Structures are given as structure tokens and as C-alpha cells.
Backbone as ProteinMPNN parsed JSONL, in Angstrom:
{"seq_chain_A": "XXXXXXXXXXXXXXXXXXXXXXXXXXXXXXXXXXXXXXXXXXXXXXXXXXXXXXXXXXXXXXXXXXXXXX", "coords_chain_A": {"N_chain_A": [[59.221, 79.116, -104.056], [61.694, 76.927, -105.173], [62.491, 73.462, -104.934], [64.633, 72.57, -106.243], [67.336, 73.389, -105.952], [68.05, 72.196, -103.572], [68.107, 69.494, -104.287], [70.172, 69.513, -106.162], [72.385, 70.189, -104.557], [72.402, 67.97, -102.828], [72.92, 65.882, -104.668], [75.466, 66.632, -105.487], [76.935, 66.241, -103.115], [76.589, 63.463, -102.87], [77.964, 62.581, -105.094], [80.593, 62.988, -104.322], [80.976, 61.04, -102.421], [82.077, 58.314, -103.061], [84.808, 58.912, -103.577], [85.64, 60.059, -101.165], [85.202, 57.94, -99.402], [87.026, 56.119, -100.365], [89.439, 56.749, -99.242], [89.279, 55.614, -96.784], [89.707, 52.882, -96.646], [90.88, 50.885, -95.003], [89.432, 51.06, -92.581], [86.861, 50.569, -93.567], [87.161, 47.933, -94.464], [87.688, 46.622, -92.048], [85.246, 47.004, -90.728], [83.521, 45.676, -92.47], [84.546, 43.046, -92.299], [83.915, 42.534, -89.615], [81.093, 42.646, -89.621], [80.537, 40.534, -91.366], [81.613, 38.387, -89.936], [79.994, 38.489, -87.669], [77.499, 37.897, -88.683], [77.767, 35.401, -89.701], [77.167, 33.185, -88.117], [74.451, 33.374, -87.633], [71.179, 34.318, -88.867], [70.538, 36.939, -88.46], [71.716, 40.182, -87.509], [72.948, 41.557, -84.448], [72.291, 44.467, -82.613], [74.808, 46.981, -82.286], [76.988, 45.236, -82.364], [79.213, 45.576, -83.975], [80.016, 48.122, -83.332], [82.299, 49.604, -82.534], [84.011, 49.363, -84.789], [82.373, 50.516, -86.732], [82.182, 53.137, -85.754], [84.836, 53.958, -86.046], [85.086, 53.933, -88.826], [83.159, 55.832, -89.499], [84.26, 58.131, -88.278], [86.618, 58.394, -89.784], [85.578, 58.879, -92.309], [84.234, 61.28, -91.8], [86.375, 62.953, -91.203], [87.669, 62.975, -93.701], [85.681, 64.184, -95.272], [85.513, 66.663, -94.086], [88.013, 67.685, -94.64], [87.93, 68.124, -97.356], [85.975, 69.98, -97.737], [84.326, 72.591, -99.355]], "CA_chain_A": [[60.611, 78.672, -103.936], [61.855, 75.617, -105.774], [63.346, 72.498, -104.216], [65.668, 72.098, -107.174], [68.654, 73.666, -105.372], [68.31, 71.178, -102.553], [68.477, 68.244, -104.953], [71.473, 69.695, -106.765], [73.395, 70.088, -103.508], [72.434, 66.562, -102.379], [73.616, 65.11, -105.697], [76.9, 66.973, -105.454], [77.492, 65.528, -101.964], [76.618, 62.037, -103.143], [79.045, 62.321, -106.065], [81.866, 62.977, -103.6], [81.004, 59.92, -101.491], [83.063, 57.261, -103.367], [86.19, 59.422, -103.433], [85.897, 60.221, -99.75], [85.249, 56.606, -98.795], [88.21, 55.413, -100.846], [90.516, 57.016, -98.301], [88.998, 54.9, -95.525], [89.64, 51.468, -96.997], [91.219, 50.038, -93.871], [88.312, 51.05, -91.668], [85.743, 49.903, -94.237], [87.438, 46.513, -94.465], [87.51, 46.136, -90.698], [83.819, 46.987, -90.453], [82.95, 44.593, -93.302], [84.921, 41.753, -91.689], [83.158, 42.353, -88.387], [79.697, 42.345, -89.974], [80.521, 39.207, -91.959], [81.826, 37.428, -88.851], [78.843, 38.516, -86.759], [76.331, 37.324, -89.347], [78.072, 34.062, -90.184], [76.532, 32.196, -87.272], [72.992, 33.496, -87.548], [70.563, 35.026, -89.994], [70.336, 38.359, -88.169], [72.747, 40.851, -86.73], [72.49, 42.209, -83.23], [72.672, 45.898, -82.569], [76.061, 47.403, -81.667], [78.013, 44.206, -82.377], [80.385, 46.129, -84.653], [79.921, 49.535, -83.079], [83.634, 50.201, -82.543], [84.459, 49.405, -86.17], [81.531, 51.489, -87.422], [82.59, 54.487, -85.33], [86.126, 54.258, -86.672], [84.766, 54.218, -90.248], [82.426, 57.131, -89.513], [85.188, 59.208, -87.973], [87.499, 58.547, -90.926], [84.796, 59.517, -93.375], [83.978, 62.683, -91.393], [87.643, 63.709, -91.396], [87.879, 63.143, -95.148], [84.709, 65.127, -95.77], [85.87, 68.013, -93.566], [89.224, 68.131, -95.303], [87.641, 68.522, -98.767], [84.825, 70.868, -97.75], [84.597, 73.866, -100.091]], "C_chain_A": [[60.694, 77.224, -104.407], [62.764, 74.73, -104.9], [64.498, 72.008, -105.061], [67.072, 72.275, -106.604], [69.032, 72.632, -104.316], [68.78, 69.886, -103.206], [69.857, 68.338, -105.622], [72.592, 69.598, -105.717], [73.519, 68.658, -102.992], [73.164, 65.697, -103.398], [75.103, 65.372, -105.68], [77.568, 66.288, -104.271], [77.622, 64.037, -102.234], [77.69, 61.689, -104.186], [80.413, 62.273, -105.421], [82.049, 61.717, -102.75], [82.021, 58.86, -101.844], [84.495, 57.688, -103.191], [86.548, 59.566, -101.968], [86.048, 58.869, -99.053], [86.487, 55.842, -99.2], [89.4, 55.628, -99.917], [90.375, 56.293, -96.994], [88.905, 53.407, -95.731], [89.908, 50.546, -95.842], [90.055, 49.955, -92.901], [87.076, 50.352, -92.275], [85.94, 48.412, -94.254], [87.235, 45.92, -93.083], [86.039, 46.018, -90.344], [83.154, 45.825, -91.228], [83.294, 43.205, -92.741], [84.115, 41.485, -90.416], [81.708, 41.96, -88.679], [79.615, 40.936, -90.542], [80.696, 38.162, -90.884], [80.613, 37.359, -87.934], [77.619, 37.85, -87.377], [76.555, 35.904, -89.828], [77.345, 32.979, -89.396], [75.018, 32.264, -87.222], [72.47, 34.311, -88.736], [70.369, 36.512, -89.728], [71.474, 38.915, -87.32], [72.13, 41.46, -85.49], [73.03, 43.616, -83.214], [73.993, 46.086, -81.788], [77.136, 46.331, -81.601], [79.311, 44.763, -82.951], [80.451, 47.654, -84.472], [81.299, 50.221, -83.148], [84.173, 50.375, -83.952], [83.682, 50.436, -86.982], [81.921, 52.911, -87.05], [83.923, 54.89, -85.933], [85.92, 54.65, -88.142], [84.087, 55.59, -90.368], [83.363, 58.29, -89.254], [86.166, 59.466, -89.149], [86.778, 59.257, -92.059], [84.529, 60.989, -93.045], [85.243, 63.541, -91.548], [87.915, 63.969, -92.873], [86.907, 64.174, -95.715], [85.05, 66.557, -95.311], [87.095, 68.562, -94.284], [88.978, 68.638, -96.719], [86.484, 69.49, -98.859], [85.183, 72.174, -98.446], [83.936, 75.02, -99.436]], "O_chain_A": [[59.845, 76.401, -104.064], [63.675, 75.213, -104.228], [65.253, 71.13, -104.645], [67.914, 71.39, -106.762], [70.196, 72.249, -104.193], [69.731, 69.257, -102.743], [70.612, 67.367, -105.643], [73.63, 68.988, -105.974], [74.628, 68.185, -102.746], [73.965, 64.848, -103.008], [75.908, 64.455, -105.836], [78.685, 65.792, -104.416], [78.624, 63.416, -101.88], [78.256, 60.597, -104.144], [81.306, 61.588, -105.919], [83.177, 61.372, -102.4], [82.81, 58.508, -100.967], [85.319, 56.913, -102.705], [87.662, 59.223, -101.572], [86.928, 58.692, -98.211], [86.956, 54.99, -98.444], [90.276, 54.768, -99.825], [91.28, 56.353, -96.161], [88.116, 52.733, -95.069], [89.24, 49.522, -95.702], [89.726, 48.862, -92.44], [86.349, 49.641, -91.582], [84.973, 47.672, -94.074], [86.671, 44.834, -92.951], [85.627, 45.038, -89.725], [82.327, 45.095, -90.681], [82.45, 42.309, -92.711], [83.685, 40.358, -90.168], [81.168, 41.047, -88.054], [78.68, 40.207, -90.211], [80.005, 37.144, -90.901], [80.247, 36.278, -87.473], [76.788, 37.296, -86.657], [75.623, 35.265, -90.316], [76.95, 31.96, -89.964], [74.37, 31.303, -86.807], [73.237, 34.904, -89.494], [70.069, 37.272, -90.648], [72.096, 38.207, -86.529], [70.956, 41.831, -85.473], [74.104, 43.899, -83.745], [74.238, 45.43, -80.775], [78.107, 46.487, -80.86], [80.393, 44.448, -82.456], [80.895, 48.374, -85.367], [81.439, 51.286, -83.749], [84.733, 51.422, -84.278], [84.252, 51.141, -87.814], [81.988, 53.789, -87.91], [84.113, 56.051, -86.294], [86.53, 55.605, -88.625], [84.422, 56.389, -91.242], [83.284, 59.319, -89.924], [86.49, 60.613, -89.457], [87.34, 60.149, -92.693], [84.596, 61.844, -93.928], [85.18, 64.696, -91.968], [88.343, 65.06, -93.247], [87.297, 64.969, -96.57], [84.89, 67.52, -96.06], [87.2, 69.768, -94.51], [89.723, 69.478, -97.223], [86.041, 69.802, -99.965], [86.213, 72.784, -98.158], [84.054, 76.15, -99.91]]}, "name": "protein", "num_of_chains": 1, "seq": "XXXXXXXXXXXXXXXXXXXXXXXXXXXXXXXXXXXXXXXXXXXXXXXXXXXXXXXXXXXXXXXXXXXXXX"}
């Protein structure tokens, strides 16, 4: 059995990623602002500092992916 089919499916999912993420611009911006603000004062980020923003982005992306699932 070949692993080629697995790679083809993975590539197809990755090709959809930019289009799906484009619908979540507001959540992506909020997460980016949080990460930038959290890292401005120090060289390292602490875990779960931007958890709320990340979860909102993840939920938006999951909704977009579910809506376009073939």
C-alpha cells in the first residue's frame, strides 16, 4: 500500500487553508495583537497568555472548514 494518497489529501487540505483563514481576519488580527503585546516587554511568551484569542481563531477556522467540507 502506498502512502501517496495520504500526501495528496494532506496537500489538498493545506491548499484550502489560506481561503479558510481569510474569513477569520478579525480573530487572526486580535490574536496577532495579543501575541505582539505579550512579547513586547520580554523575549519570551508565557503559555496561555492569549488563550482566549487563540480559541476564538480556532473556532472560527473550524466553522469555516466544516462549512466547506466536501
